[in-house]
Phi, psi and omega in degrees: 000325176303314182293325178296318180296317179299318181293322178306316188273359175294331186249012180234151182278348183283160181252116187291145180242308190204126180220136183225168169273142178236176173072211188307316180296323180295323183275357176078030185229019184295144171271165178300334183257015184290149179285159173266108181266093184267126179233153174170205184208158187222174172253136177297155173294157185302322184294324178285323182300317182269356179290146176286340179272147178281133182250158181299136183260016189216134172248126177230125181224133176229106187229102182060238176270012181257106181251108189240127179225128179226129178259142172304152187294326175301316179292320180300309182292329176295325175291321178289333175298330177269010180058049178290122188289334183291311182288334176295326173297317180302314181300331181259010183297142181263345177262090187254119182269329186208134178211108176238030180265122179292143179059041189295315182303319179294315176303311182299316180294326179289325181293310182301319182290340186237020176278153186268112179295333178300319178293324174298314181305309186290324183298306183290328176289326180292320178298318179296318182292324177301318178287325173300320179297319178296320182289321180296322176278354178066018176290326185207067181264068183256170177291324181295316176301316179299317182292311179302319175303313185284329175300322176296318178294320178293317181295325176296320177297316179297323176295329174301321181275008183055044178243123180291120183293134175296148179279314174294126189301320177300321179288328180293316176302318185295339179291352180249129183292327184244133174278091181284180183299324181294316177299317177305314176298320179296318182293324177298313182300320181294320176298324176293322179295321179294331179271014182062027182246022184298328184265008176288137174301143169295140181300136187313319181294331183277336189302312182293324179294313179296317181296320179298317182290321179289319175294324177293322177295317181288332176292319180297318177296322183297339184268004186236044183301131180276159172284159174298135188245011182225174176253103183304326181288331177290316179299315179298324182295321179299312183297317179300318180294314180292326178296315177302312179302314179294313182292327178295326178289311186267341182251038179287000000 
């Protein structure tokens, strides 16, 4: 994958900085036929950076099972400044294909230490509620939907406790001392995924029982909104300093 990324930029003017795996492979739940969802960020070429015209800040490529998305560093840092949970997962990813970002470990640690748990809470709870809506209307009451819903609920609960949710699903489960009913349902759904039955509808008799437990869990979490836990200005300052360092290095 590293060579594919390098090859991609041989014919492009942008400078690649950092690329990771995201989605199911990052979470340790990939199927044999899962796509490679590569995400990361780049620097615009010098000519575009100093141009008075605004240039596209996104690269998107879909080629077979290769799904590639790259943000310009200004877009990426803008999302991090708002404590965007999706790019926060990319920053913490353990499957790194390419890294030309100076002082990466220091940068990563500073971002993690200054992220807002309230933003994590709302993101994961919103993902869970979106899947609950699909399940309630019976539009998509599959084991895959159930699993993604519960992953969101567990991550939201950890955010309330000001604990960063693990990305690997087995490690996420281990962050809970007790294997409650919700985790048991998630593990059952995960087994269905491993047996290639993830898109199978949940059996009719199980649906109301599972849905009641999931909705009750979501309601409990909805009543425990955390306070903002970071200093936004400090996070912006960290990003500003790294942005200056990068641009000063590459735009000489």
